[in-house]
ROLUMLUM-640466 format. One record per residue: x, y, z of N, C-alpha, C in turn. Coordinates in steps of 0.05 Angstrom, whole numbers, padded with zeros to 5 digits, always signed. Layout:
ROLUMLUM-640466
XYZXYZXYZ
...
//
This chain:
ROLUMLUM-640466
+01521+01675+02782+01512+01670+02755+01515+01695+02738
+01507+01718+02749+01509+01743+02735+01539+01749+02728
+01556+01741+02746+01585+01746+02741+01594+01730+02717
+01585+01705+02714+01594+01688+02691+01582+01699+02665
+01558+01708+02666+01545+01719+02642+01561+01744+02633
+01567+01761+02653+01583+01785+02648+01610+01779+02635
+01624+01759+02646+01650+01751+02635+01647+01740+02607
+01626+01724+02602+01622+01714+02575+01616+01736+02555
+01601+01756+02563+01595+01779+02546+01621+01794+02539
+01638+01798+02559+01663+01812+02555+01680+01796+02535
+01682+01770+02540+01698+01752+02522+01688+01753+02494
+01661+01753+02490+01649+01753+02464+01654+01780+02450
+01651+01802+02465+01655+01829+02453+01684+01833+02445
+01703+01823+02462+01731+01825+02455+01738+01809+02431
+01727+01785+02429+01731+01768+02406+01721+01780+02380
+01696+01791+02381+01686+01804+02357+01701+01829+02350
+01710+01843+02370+01726+01867+02366+01752+01860+02351
+01765+01839+02360+01790+01830+02347+01784+01820+02319
+01762+01806+02315+01755+01796+02288+01751+01819+02269
+01740+01841+02278+01736+01864+02261+01763+01875+02252
+01782+01878+02270+01808+01888+02262+01822+01868+02243
+01819+01843+02248+01832+01823+02230+01820+01825+02202
+01793+01826+02201+01780+01828+02175+01788+01854+02160
+01787+01876+02174+01795+01902+02161+01824+01902+02153
+01842+01890+02170+01870+01889+02164+01875+01872+02139
+01861+01849+02138+01864+01831+02115+01854+01844+02089
+01835+01862+02092+01824+01877+02069+01842+01900+02060
+01863+01905+02075+01882+01926+02068+01880+01952+02082
+01863+01954+02103+01861+01979+02118+01886+01983+02134
+01901+02004+02127+01928+02008+02140+01925+02015+02170
+01904+02028+02178+01901+02035+02206+01894+02009+02222
+01878+01992+02211+01872+01966+02224+01897+01949+02225
+01913+01950+02204+01938+01935+02204+01957+01945+02226
+01959+01971+02229+01975+01982+02251+01965+01973+02278
+01938+01976+02282+01927+01969+02308+01930+01940+02314
+01927+01923+02294+01931+01895+02298+01960+01888+02305
+01979+01902+02292+02007+01899+02299+02012+01907+02327
+02000+01929+02336+02003+01938+02363+01992+01918+02383
+01969+01907+02376+01956+01887+02394+01974+01863+02397
+01986+01854+02376+02005+01831+02377+02030+01838+02393
+02040+01863+02389+02065+01871+02402+02061+01873+02432
+02038+01885+02440+02033+01891+02468+02017+01870+02483
+02009+01849+02469+01992+01828+02480+01966+01840+02490
+01954+01857+02474+01929+01871+02480+01906+01857+02465
+01891+01841+02479+01869+01826+02468+01878+01805+02447
+01904+01801+02444+01915+01781+02426+01939+01769+02441
+01946+01745+02435+01970+01734+02447+01995+01748+02436
+02014+01753+02453+02038+01767+02444+02052+01750+02422
+02057+01763+02399+02070+01750+02377+02085+01771+02361
+02110+01774+02366+02126+01796+02354+02128+01792+02324
+02129+01767+02314+02131+01764+02285+02106+01773+02271
+02083+01768+02283+02057+01778+02272+02056+01808+02274
+02066+01819+02296+02067+01848+02299+02084+01861+02276
+02107+01849+02271+02124+01859+02249+02110+01857+02222
+02097+01835+02218+02082+01830+02193+02062+01852+02188
+02045+01857+02208+02023+01877+02205+02034+01905+02204
+02054+01911+02221+02067+01938+02219+02078+01943+02191
+02091+01922+02180+02104+01925+02154+02083+01931+02132
+02061+01917+02133+02040+01922+02114+02029+01950+02116
+02025+01959+02140+02015+01986+02145+02036+02007+02137
+02061+02002+02143+02083+02021+02136+02086+02023+02106
+02082+02001+02092+02084+02002+02063+02062+02020+02051
+02041+02025+02066+02020+02043+02058+02022+02071+02071
+02046+02076+02082+02052+02102+02095+02036+02108+02120
+02030+02088+02136+02016+02093+02161+02037+02103+02181
+02036+02128+02190+02057+02140+02206+02064+02125+02231
+02044+02117+02246+02050+02103+02272+02063+02076+02267
+02057+02063+02245+02069+02037+02239+02098+02041+02231
+02104+02062+02217+02132+02068+02209+02148+02073+02234
+02138+02089+02253+02152+02095+02277+02155+02069+02295
+02134+02053+02296+02135+02028+02312+02157+02010+02301
+02158+02006+02275+02178+01989+02263+02206+02000+02269
+02209+02026+02265+02235+02039+02270+02245+02034+02299
+02227+02037+02318+02234+02033+02346+02241+02004+02351
+02226+01985+02340+02232+01957+02345+02260+01951+02334
+02266+01960+02310+02292+01954+02298+02315+01970+02311
+02309+01993+02322+02330+02009+02334+02337+01998+02362
+02317+01992+02378+02322+01983+02405+02328+01953+02406
+02318+01938+02386+02324+01909+02385+02312+01893+02407
+02290+01902+02418+02277+01886+02439+02259+01866+02425
+02266+01840+02430+02251+01818+02419+02254+01814+02388
+02269+01831+02376+02275+01828+02347+02305+01834+02343
+02315+01825+02320+02343+01831+02314+02346+01861+02309
+02367+01873+02321+02373+01901+02317+02381+01905+02288
+02369+01925+02275+02376+01933+02248+02378+01963+02247
+02401+01974+02256+02404+02003+02258+02400+02018+02231
+02410+02007+02209+02407+02021+02184+02378+02023+02175
+02364+02001+02178+02335+02001+02172+02321+02020+02191
+02327+02020+02216+02315+02038+02235+02320+02067+02227
+02345+02073+02219+02352+02100+02210+02335+02108+02186
+02332+02091+02167+02315+02097+02144+02286+02102+02152
+02276+02086+02169+02248+02089+02178+02245+02115+02195
+02263+02120+02213+02262+02145+02229+02264+02169+02211
+02280+02168+02191+02283+02191+02172+02256+02196+02158
+02244+02174+02149+02218+02177+02136+02197+02189+02155
+02197+02178+02180+02178+02188+02200+02182+02217+02206
+02207+02225+02207+02214+02253+02214+02207+02272+02190
+02216+02264+02166+02213+02282+02143+02184+02284+02134
+02170+02261+02132+02143+02261+02121+02121+02268+02142
+02126+02260+02167+02105+02263+02187+02112+02281+02210
+02137+02292+02210+02146+02311+02231+02143+02299+02258
+02151+02273+02261+02148+02259+02286+02171+02267+02305
+02163+02277+02328+02182+02288+02348+02201+02266+02358
+02189+02243+02364+02206+02220+02374+02226+02212+02353
+02218+02213+02328+02236+02206+02306+02259+02226+02305
+02253+02252+02309+02275+02271+02310+02295+02264+02332
+02284+02257+02355+02302+02251+02377+02319+02226+02371
+02306+02205+02361+02321+02181+02355+02342+02185+02333
+02336+02201+02313+02356+02208+02293+02379+02223+02306
+02374+02240+02324+02395+02254+02338+02413+02234+02353
+02401+02216+02367+02416+02195+02381+02433+02179+02361
+02422+02172+02339+02436+02156+02319+02460+02172+02307
+02455+02197+02301+02478+02213+02291+02499+02217+02313
+02490+02221+02337+02509+02226+02359+02527+02202+02364
+02515+02178+02363+02531+02154+02368+02542+02140+02343
+02532+02148+02320+02541+02135+02295+02528+02108+02291
+02505+02104+02302+02491+02078+02297+02473+02080+02273
+02477+02063+02254+02460+02063+02230+02466+02084+02210
+02485+02101+02217+02493+02124+02200+02521+02133+02208
+02533+02151+02194+02558+02162+02202+02554+02182+02225
+02573+02182+02243+02572+02200+02266+02574+02229+02256
+02556+02246+02265+02555+02274+02257+02543+02290+02280
+02560+02304+02295+02550+02318+02319+02533+02342+02311
+02539+02355+02288+02523+02378+02280+02494+02369+02273
+02491+02347+02259+02465+02337+02253+02451+02327+02278
+02466+02315+02296+02454+02306+02322+02443+02330+02337
+02459+02351+02339+02449+02375+02353+02425+02387+02340
+02425+02387+02313+02403+02398+02298+02377+02383+02303
+02379+02356+02304+02355+02340+02309+02346+02342+02339
+02365+02343+02357+02358+02347+02385+02343+02373+02388
+02353+02394+02375+02341+02421+02378+02313+02421+02366
+02310+02407+02343+02284+02406+02330+02264+02392+02349
+02272+02370+02361+02254+02356+02380+02248+02373+02405
+02269+02388+02414+02265+02405+02437+02247+02429+02431
+02251+02442+02408+02236+02466+02402+02209+02461+02391
+02207+02443+02372+02181+02438+02358+02163+02420+02375
+02176+02401+02390+02160+02382+02405+02159+02385+02434
+02174+02405+02444+02176+02409+02473+02183+02383+02488
+02201+02367+02476+02208+02341+02486+02230+02345+02507
+02224+02338+02532+02242+02344+02555+02269+02331+02552
+02271+02306+02543+02297+02293+02541+02314+02306+02519
+02301+02317+02499+02316+02332+02478+02325+02359+02489
+02308+02372+02504+02316+02398+02517+02340+02394+02535
+02340+02372+02549+02363+02366+02566+02388+02363+02550
+02387+02347+02529+02411+02342+02512+02421+02369+02500
+02403+02385+02490+02411+02411+02479+02423+02428+02500
+02411+02429+02524+02421+02445+02546+02449+02437+02554
+02454+02411+02557+02481+02401+02565+02501+02408+02543
+02494+02404+02518+02513+02409+02496+02520+02439+02495
+02500+02456+02498+02506+02485+02498+02521+02494+02523
+02513+02484+02546+02525+02493+02571+02555+02485+02572
+02561+02461+02563+02588+02451+02564+02604+02457+02539
+02591+02466+02518+02605+02470+02493+02614+02444+02480
+02599+02423+02485+02605+02397+02472+02595+02396+02444
+02614+02397+02425+02608+02394+02396+02593+02418+02385
+02587+02438+02401+02575+02463+02392+02588+02486+02406
+02583+02510+02397+02595+02533+02410+02581+02536+02437
+02598+02539+02458+02588+02542+02485+02570+02567+02488
+02547+02563+02501+02529+02585+02507+02515+02579+02533
+02527+02588+02555+02518+02581+02582+02489+02589+02587
+02481+02614+02579+02454+02623+02584+02433+02606+02569
+02439+02599+02544+02420+02582+02529+02419+02554+02541
+02442+02544+02549+02444+02518+02562+02426+02518+02587
+02429+02538+02603+02413+02541+02628+02383+02541+02621
+02376+02556+02600+02348+02558+02593+02336+02531+02585
+02352+02516+02569+02342+02489+02560+02341+02469+02583
+02361+02470+02601+02360+02452+02624+02336+02459+02641
+02330+02484+02645+02307+02492+02661+02281+02483+02647
+02280+02486+02621+02256+02476+02606+02252+02446+02611
+02274+02431+02609+02273+02402+02612+02263+02395+02640
+02274+02409+02660+02265+02404+02688+02235+02411+02691
+02227+02434+02680+02199+02441+02683+02180+02422+02668
+02191+02408+02648+02175+02389+02633+02178+02361+02645
+02189+02359+02669+02189+02334+02684+02212+02315+02679
+02234+02325+02668+02257+02307+02663+02275+02307+02687
+02277+02285+02703+02291+02285+02729+02321+02290+02726
+02334+02281+02705+02363+02286+02703+02370+02315+02701
+02351+02331+02691+02356+02360+02688+02360+02373+02715
+02344+02366+02735+02347+02378+02761+02373+02369+02774
+02381+02344+02771+02407+02335+02782+02430+02350+02769
+02428+02354+02743+02449+02368+02728+02449+02397+02738
+02426+02409+02741+02423+02437+02750+02438+02441+02777
+02433+02422+02795+02446+02424+02822+02476+02420+02820
+02483+02399+02805+02512+02392+02802+02528+02414+02791
+02518+02428+02771+02532+02450+02757+02527+02477+02769
+02510+02478+02790+02503+02503+02803+02494+02524+02783
+02475+02516+02767+02467+02532+02744+02453+02558+02752
+02443+02560+02776+02431+02585+02785+02450+02608+02783
+02476+02603+02784+02496+02624+02782+02496+02637+02754
+02486+02623+02734+02487+02633+02707+02461+02646+02698
+02441+02645+02715+02415+02658+02708+02418+02688+02710
+02403+02701+02692+02403+02730+02693+02380+02740+02708
//
């Protein structure tokens, strides 16, 4: 009996918790709109509904809620459960990067410039954004990209020592491909 009462209390508290977010979101609270979008996207205390997630994220993004802008950009960039819209994703990532200095946005912009998705291909801008994410955000996957580009001289001036340094940073920050690359290229030979 105690177990049923406990479960009913949890269900009631979850329900009132969600109702609070719904009420606040409907009243225009951008943070509640973002959280509600997240709840619908991740099926967290709400049934999964990607169209409702997009709706709430969009309302919050229109009010400059940083996490909502990034969430929308990622949905449209990766196209998981929604139609891919690379140009819109590029615009949203640019806003997230420029206005909120979002490290993941820097990385995604680098990827977009590197591959020419949603924008024109530009290796210099790609490298610049990878480097920004690597240096300002200590983002391991960006450190790896910078390291490979520098080490191999791909689209940038070759600099073996700097490449080694970035690959080592990426490995120390837990990026598994960095260690494989380190071994494959025998990078210990280039350390001072």
